[in-house]
N, C-alpha and C positions, 0 to 999 in steps of 0.2 A: 504493500500499500504506500502509494506517495502522497507526503503532505504538502501541501501548498507553502505553508507558512515556517517551512524549517524548523521544525521543532528543535529545541535546547540549543539553538544556534546563537551566539553572542552576535549583538550588532552595537556599533559605536554611536552614540550620540554626543551633541555639545556635553563634555564633563561628566556624562552617564553611559552606564551600559545598559542596553535594552535585549531583553529575552523575548523572543516571539514565541507566543503561547501555541500549545498544540491542540489544535482544533480539529477532533477526529472527524465531527461531522462535516466540515468543510473540505477536509481531505475526501471523504467519500464522494461530496458532491464533484470534485472536481478531477479526481484520478480518473485513470481508464480502467475503470474496475470491471468485472465480467460477472460477478455472482448475482444471484436472483433479487437480492435486497436493492439494487441498484439499477436493475434492468430497464425499468420504466424511465428512471432520469438520464440514462444512455440514450435511450430513444429520443426523448425529449432534445437531448443535447447534440444530436448526430450533426457534427460540422461545427465550426466556429460561428462565435457571434457575428453579426451582420451588421451594418449601419442601417437604423430605422428602429430595431428593436428596444423594446422599454420594459423596464421594471420599476413601478411607482414614479419617481421623480429622476431616475436615473435613465438616460438616452446614449444608445451607441451611435457615434457619428464615423464620419470618414476622418475627418481633420479636427482638431482642438482649435476653436478661435482664443486668441489673447483672453487674459481676464479681463472683467470690464475696468478695473482701476488703472490698466496700462493700455487704453485704445486711445487713438487720437492723441498720442504724446505725452498722456497725462503722467506726472510722477506717481509713485507710491507712495502712500502718506507714512511720514515718520510715527514709529509707534515706541510705546515705552519698551526699555531694554536695548533699544538700538544703539549701536556705538558709531558715532560719527566723527569725521577728521575736519575740524575748520580751520581754513587757511585764510589769514588776512595778507592780502598781497604787501609786500614790502614792509610788514611790521611783524617780523619773526616771534617777538615776545609775545603777540596775542594769539600765535597759532595754538591749538589745542585740540586733542583728543579727549572727548566727553562721551557719557552715556546716559541716556535719557531714562530718568528715574520713573518711579512707578505713578508718579503724579503727571508724567509727561513733561517734565522739565528738566533744563540743565543749567548750569552756571557757567558765565563767561567773565573774564577780567574787566572790569570797570562798570559794565553794564548789569552785572549780577545775573538774578535767574531770567531765564527765558524759556517761554512756552512753545514746544516744540511737536507733541503729538497730534495727530490730526492734520499737520500742516505738510505741504510739498516741499521738497528740497529747494526749488527756486524761490517759493514764497520766504521760506525761512531765511534764506540769503538775504532776501531784499529788507526783511525785517530788522535783520542784525546790521547791516549798511545804515537803514535808516537811525537805529540805535547809536551807532559809533559817530555818525555823521553828524548828529544831534549836538553833540558836546566834545568829541575828542579826536576824530579824524576828518581830514577834508577829502571828500570823495573816495570813500573806502570802497576796496573790491574784495569782496568775500566770497570764497568757493566752499561748498561744503559736500562731503562725499560719505556717503553709508557705507562704512567699512564692514559694520557687520549686522544684520537687521533679524531682529526676534521674528518678524513675520515672513521672512524671505528663508524657510526652511521646506525642506520636499522628504517624503517617506520614502523609502525604498523597501520593499516587502516580497515575501515570496522566494522565488529560487535565486537570490543573490548570494554570493559568497559571504557578504558582509550585509545584511539588511540593517536598516536603522534610519535614523534621521540627520539628515547632512544640510548644509547651509548652500543657498544657491547665490549665484551672482547675475547681473544683467546679460551675460553672455553664457550662461550654463545651457548645454543641450542635451539629449537624451544620451547619446554616445558617452557625454562627459559624466552624465549621472551614474550610467552603468559601470565607468571606470573607478568613480568613488564609491561603489559597491563592491570594488574588487572584482567585478565581471560576473557571468552568472555560473551556475552550478553544473556540474555535468549532467544532470537528468533534466536540464532546462530546455526550452526551445525557443529560439531566438526569433522566431517567427510569433510568438505568443507573448509579448510584452504590450502591456495596457497603461495607458497614462489616464488617470482621472483628474479632473479640474471641476471645482464647485462655481457656481453663478448663483446670483437672487434667483431663488426658487427653483433651482433646477440644478442638476449634477452631468455632465457630459463624460463620456470615455470614449478613447479612440485606441485601436489596434495599430503596433507598430513593428514591422520586420525589421531587426538590427541587420541582418544579413544584406538585405536590400538597401539600407541605408549606407552600410559600408562600400557598397558597391556604386553608389550613387544613383541608384535608381528611385530612392524615396528620399525626401528632405529629410535632414536630421533636425527635430522640431525643438523648439525653444521650451524649455522648462523652467516653471516659475514657481514663487513662495507659494506653500499649499497643497501643490500638486503631490499625488499620490502614484507612484509606479509599481507595479506588480507583474512579476515575472512568473510564468506558468510553467509547469514540467510537460515534457513530452507527452504525447498520447492524452492529451486532456480534452474533453470535450466541454466547450465553452458556450454558454448562453448568458442572456443580461441577469437572470435570477442569480447565477455563480458569480458574476461579476459583482454584483450588488453585496453578495456575501463576502467576497475578498476585500472590498472596499470598508465594510462596516467592521471587520478584523482588524484592517491596517489602522482605521481611524482612532480604534479602541485602543491600542497598543501605542499610538502617537500620543493618546492624551496620559495615558499612566505615565509614559518614560518621559515625556517634556512638555508638561502643562503650561499652556501661554496664558 
Protein backbone atom coordinates (compact mmCIF):
# COMPACT_ATOMS: atom_id res chain seq x y z
CA UNK A 1 0.00 0.00 0.00
CA UNK A 2 1.40 3.37 -0.98
CA UNK A 3 0.89 6.31 1.33
CA UNK A 4 0.41 9.68 -0.37
CA UNK A 5 1.58 11.72 2.56
CA UNK A 6 4.91 9.96 3.21
CA UNK A 7 4.18 8.59 6.68
CA UNK A 8 6.92 9.17 9.20
CA UNK A 9 9.03 11.32 6.88
CA UNK A 10 10.43 14.46 8.52
CA UNK A 11 10.04 17.77 6.75
CA UNK A 12 11.83 21.05 7.35
CA UNK A 13 9.95 24.23 8.17
CA UNK A 14 11.16 27.68 9.16
CA UNK A 15 12.87 26.74 12.42
CA UNK A 16 10.70 23.69 13.05
CA UNK A 17 10.35 20.10 11.85
CA UNK A 18 7.17 18.87 10.29
CA UNK A 19 6.13 15.23 10.49
CA UNK A 20 3.55 14.36 7.84
CA UNK A 21 0.75 12.28 9.44
CA UNK A 22 -0.14 8.82 8.31
CA UNK A 23 -3.58 8.97 6.77
CA UNK A 24 -4.59 5.42 5.94
CA UNK A 25 -7.94 6.38 4.50
CA UNK A 26 -6.36 8.86 2.13
CA UNK A 27 -3.77 6.31 1.11
CA UNK A 28 -6.53 3.86 0.29
CA UNK A 29 -8.30 6.43 -1.82
CA UNK A 30 -5.21 7.35 -3.81
CA UNK A 31 -3.12 4.20 -4.13
CA UNK A 32 -3.59 1.89 -7.09
CA UNK A 33 -5.24 -0.85 -5.02
CA UNK A 34 -7.08 -3.77 -6.55
CA UNK A 35 -8.83 -5.35 -3.57
CA UNK A 36 -12.61 -5.40 -3.36
CA UNK A 37 -12.84 -2.73 -0.68
CA UNK A 38 -11.70 -0.06 -3.13
CA UNK A 39 -12.99 -1.53 -6.38
CA UNK A 40 -15.77 1.03 -6.62
CA UNK A 41 -13.37 3.88 -6.01
CA UNK A 42 -11.01 2.63 -8.69
CA UNK A 43 -13.87 2.50 -11.17
CA UNK A 44 -14.83 6.07 -10.30
CA UNK A 45 -11.21 7.23 -10.62
CA UNK A 46 -10.38 5.52 -13.91
CA UNK A 47 -7.92 7.96 -15.47
CA UNK A 48 -6.57 11.16 -14.01
CA UNK A 49 -8.54 14.26 -13.10
CA UNK A 50 -9.32 16.56 -16.02
CA UNK A 51 -10.13 20.28 -16.14
CA UNK A 52 -13.74 21.05 -15.32
CA UNK A 53 -14.17 18.45 -12.58
CA UNK A 54 -15.38 19.85 -9.26
CA UNK A 55 -15.79 18.84 -5.67
CA UNK A 56 -17.47 21.50 -3.57
CA UNK A 57 -15.55 24.75 -3.97
CA UNK A 58 -12.54 22.97 -5.51
CA UNK A 59 -12.31 23.11 -9.31
CA UNK A 60 -9.72 21.51 -11.58
CA UNK A 61 -8.35 23.91 -14.22
CA UNK A 62 -5.84 23.58 -17.03
CA UNK A 63 -3.69 26.49 -15.83
CA UNK A 64 -3.78 28.43 -12.58
CA UNK A 65 -4.29 32.20 -12.77
CA UNK A 66 -2.16 34.34 -10.43
CA UNK A 67 -3.57 35.21 -7.00
CA UNK A 68 -5.99 38.14 -6.86
CA UNK A 69 -3.60 40.39 -4.93
CA UNK A 70 -0.84 40.04 -7.53
CA UNK A 71 -2.85 40.95 -10.61
CA UNK A 72 -2.39 44.20 -12.52
CA UNK A 73 1.02 44.66 -10.92
CA UNK A 74 -0.36 45.04 -7.40
CA UNK A 75 2.12 44.57 -4.57
CA UNK A 76 1.65 41.86 -1.96
CA UNK A 77 0.43 43.55 1.24
CA UNK A 78 2.97 43.62 4.06
CA UNK A 79 2.02 41.33 6.95
CA UNK A 80 3.01 40.93 10.62
CA UNK A 81 6.15 38.84 10.83
CA UNK A 82 7.57 40.12 7.54
CA UNK A 83 11.24 41.09 7.57
CA UNK A 84 11.96 44.27 5.60
CA UNK A 85 15.19 45.83 4.39
CA UNK A 86 14.90 49.63 4.38
CA UNK A 87 17.49 51.53 2.32
CA UNK A 88 17.70 55.33 2.55
CA UNK A 89 19.71 56.49 -0.45
CA UNK A 90 23.05 58.10 0.54
CA UNK A 91 22.14 58.02 4.26
CA UNK A 92 23.68 54.74 5.34
CA UNK A 93 23.13 55.36 9.04
CA UNK A 94 19.37 55.14 8.45
CA UNK A 95 19.53 51.85 6.56
CA UNK A 96 17.92 49.14 8.66
CA UNK A 97 16.58 45.59 8.61
CA UNK A 98 13.34 45.44 10.58
CA UNK A 99 10.62 42.92 11.41
CA UNK A 100 6.97 43.90 11.43
CA UNK A 101 5.62 43.10 14.89
CA UNK A 102 2.32 41.46 15.82
CA UNK A 103 0.64 44.89 15.83
CA UNK A 104 1.74 45.52 12.24
CA UNK A 105 4.42 48.07 13.13
CA UNK A 106 8.18 48.54 13.11
CA UNK A 107 10.47 51.30 14.33
CA UNK A 108 12.85 53.53 12.37
CA UNK A 109 15.45 56.03 13.60
CA UNK A 110 14.14 59.56 14.10
CA UNK A 111 10.56 58.86 13.03
CA UNK A 112 9.78 56.09 15.52
CA UNK A 113 6.92 53.62 15.03
CA UNK A 114 5.68 53.07 11.48
CA UNK A 115 2.40 51.37 10.57
CA UNK A 116 3.18 48.76 7.90
CA UNK A 117 0.73 45.83 7.89
CA UNK A 118 -1.76 45.89 5.05
CA UNK A 119 0.20 48.41 3.00
CA UNK A 120 2.02 47.74 -0.24
CA UNK A 121 5.78 48.20 -0.43
CA UNK A 122 5.39 51.22 -2.72
CA UNK A 123 2.89 52.86 -0.37
CA UNK A 124 5.19 52.31 2.62
CA UNK A 125 8.13 53.76 0.71
CA UNK A 126 6.14 56.92 0.00
CA UNK A 127 5.04 57.18 3.62
CA UNK A 128 8.61 56.94 4.92
CA UNK A 129 9.80 59.48 2.37
CA UNK A 130 7.08 61.84 3.61
CA UNK A 131 8.01 61.31 7.26
CA UNK A 132 11.72 61.88 6.71
CA UNK A 133 11.16 64.69 4.25
CA UNK A 134 8.98 66.62 6.68
CA UNK A 135 11.73 67.28 9.25
CA UNK A 136 14.99 65.48 8.53
CA UNK A 137 15.95 64.95 4.88
CA UNK A 138 15.64 66.88 1.65
CA UNK A 139 13.97 64.82 -1.10
CA UNK A 140 14.64 61.42 0.52
CA UNK A 141 14.78 58.38 -1.74
CA UNK A 142 13.78 55.22 0.16
CA UNK A 143 13.65 51.65 -1.12
CA UNK A 144 12.07 48.77 0.79
CA UNK A 145 12.66 45.10 0.01
CA UNK A 146 10.72 42.24 1.61
CA UNK A 147 13.56 39.95 2.70
CA UNK A 148 11.27 37.34 4.21
CA UNK A 149 7.50 37.25 4.18
CA UNK A 150 5.31 35.36 6.62
CA UNK A 151 2.67 35.28 3.89
CA UNK A 152 5.07 33.94 1.28
CA UNK A 153 5.20 30.28 2.26
CA UNK A 154 4.29 27.27 0.19
CA UNK A 155 3.54 23.74 1.32
CA UNK A 156 5.10 20.71 -0.37
CA UNK A 157 3.34 17.46 0.45
CA UNK A 158 3.05 13.92 -0.79
CA UNK A 159 5.94 12.24 -2.61
CA UNK A 160 8.70 14.78 -1.95
CA UNK A 161 11.97 13.63 -0.43
CA UNK A 162 11.61 16.47 2.09
CA UNK A 163 7.99 17.59 2.24
CA UNK A 164 7.34 20.66 4.36
CA UNK A 165 6.79 24.41 4.44
CA UNK A 166 9.20 26.60 2.48
CA UNK A 167 9.58 30.29 1.76
CA UNK A 168 8.91 31.56 -1.75
CA UNK A 169 10.18 34.61 -3.58
CA UNK A 170 8.94 36.70 -6.49
CA UNK A 171 10.73 34.34 -8.90
CA UNK A 172 9.97 30.90 -7.45
CA UNK A 173 8.79 28.40 -10.07
CA UNK A 174 7.46 24.87 -9.75
CA UNK A 175 10.79 23.27 -10.67
CA UNK A 176 12.53 25.41 -8.05
CA UNK A 177 9.92 24.40 -5.49
CA UNK A 178 10.55 20.73 -6.27
CA UNK A 179 14.28 21.32 -5.79
CA UNK A 180 13.62 22.88 -2.37
CA UNK A 181 11.89 19.64 -1.42
CA UNK A 182 15.01 17.72 -2.56
CA UNK A 183 13.12 16.28 -5.52
CA UNK A 184 10.52 13.53 -5.74
CA UNK A 185 10.65 10.06 -4.22
CA UNK A 186 11.30 6.90 -6.22
CA UNK A 187 7.60 5.95 -6.21
CA UNK A 188 6.38 9.34 -7.44
CA UNK A 189 5.07 10.19 -10.88
CA UNK A 190 6.43 13.37 -12.48
CA UNK A 191 3.20 13.65 -14.47
CA UNK A 192 1.08 13.79 -11.32
CA UNK A 193 2.15 16.97 -9.58
CA UNK A 194 -0.77 19.20 -8.60
CA UNK A 195 -0.69 22.84 -7.49
CA UNK A 196 -3.55 24.17 -5.36
CA UNK A 197 -4.31 27.91 -5.08
CA UNK A 198 -7.02 29.60 -3.02
CA UNK A 199 -9.13 32.52 -4.23
CA UNK A 200 -12.04 34.35 -2.63
CA UNK A 201 -14.91 31.83 -2.42
CA UNK A 202 -13.13 29.14 -4.43
CA UNK A 203 -10.09 26.88 -4.67
CA UNK A 204 -8.41 25.91 -7.94
CA UNK A 205 -6.00 23.09 -8.73
CA UNK A 206 -3.99 22.32 -11.87
CA UNK A 207 -1.96 19.31 -12.96
CA UNK A 208 1.63 19.85 -14.12
CA UNK A 209 4.00 17.40 -15.81
CA UNK A 210 7.55 17.98 -14.58
CA UNK A 211 9.08 15.97 -17.43
CA UNK A 212 7.25 18.12 -19.98
CA UNK A 213 8.39 21.29 -18.21
CA UNK A 214 12.02 20.17 -18.27
CA UNK A 215 11.76 19.43 -22.01
CA UNK A 216 10.30 22.88 -22.66
CA UNK A 217 6.96 21.46 -23.74
CA UNK A 218 5.11 23.04 -20.82
CA UNK A 219 5.64 26.35 -19.07
CA UNK A 220 7.31 26.27 -15.66
CA UNK A 221 4.59 27.98 -13.59
CA UNK A 222 5.19 30.57 -10.89
CA UNK A 223 4.55 29.40 -7.32
CA UNK A 224 3.07 31.95 -4.92
CA UNK A 225 2.81 32.22 -1.17
CA UNK A 226 -0.08 30.11 0.07
CA UNK A 227 0.20 27.55 -2.73
CA UNK A 228 0.07 23.86 -1.89
CA UNK A 229 2.01 21.47 -4.13
CA UNK A 230 1.19 17.77 -3.87
CA UNK A 231 3.14 15.03 -5.66
CA UNK A 232 1.31 11.73 -6.12
CA UNK A 233 2.72 8.21 -6.40
CA UNK A 234 2.67 6.32 -9.68
CA UNK A 235 -0.31 4.12 -10.57
CA UNK A 236 -2.60 6.52 -8.72
CA UNK A 237 -6.13 7.13 -9.89
CA UNK A 238 -6.97 10.78 -9.30
CA UNK A 239 -10.32 12.56 -9.23
CA UNK A 240 -11.58 15.84 -7.78
CA UNK A 241 -12.60 14.15 -4.53
CA UNK A 242 -9.14 12.69 -4.00
CA UNK A 243 -7.55 16.04 -4.70
CA UNK A 244 -9.78 17.69 -2.13
CA UNK A 245 -8.76 15.08 0.46
CA UNK A 246 -5.09 15.68 -0.30
CA UNK A 247 -5.53 19.45 0.01
CA UNK A 248 -7.32 19.11 3.33
CA UNK A 249 -4.55 16.93 4.75
CA UNK A 250 -1.82 19.30 3.55
CA UNK A 251 -3.58 22.38 4.94
CA UNK A 252 -4.10 20.72 8.31
CA UNK A 253 -0.43 19.81 8.76
CA UNK A 254 0.56 23.31 7.64
CA UNK A 255 -1.58 24.87 10.37
CA UNK A 256 -0.17 22.53 12.99
CA UNK A 257 3.47 23.03 11.98
CA UNK A 258 3.51 26.75 11.27
CA UNK A 259 0.42 28.65 12.41
CA UNK A 260 0.33 32.17 11.00
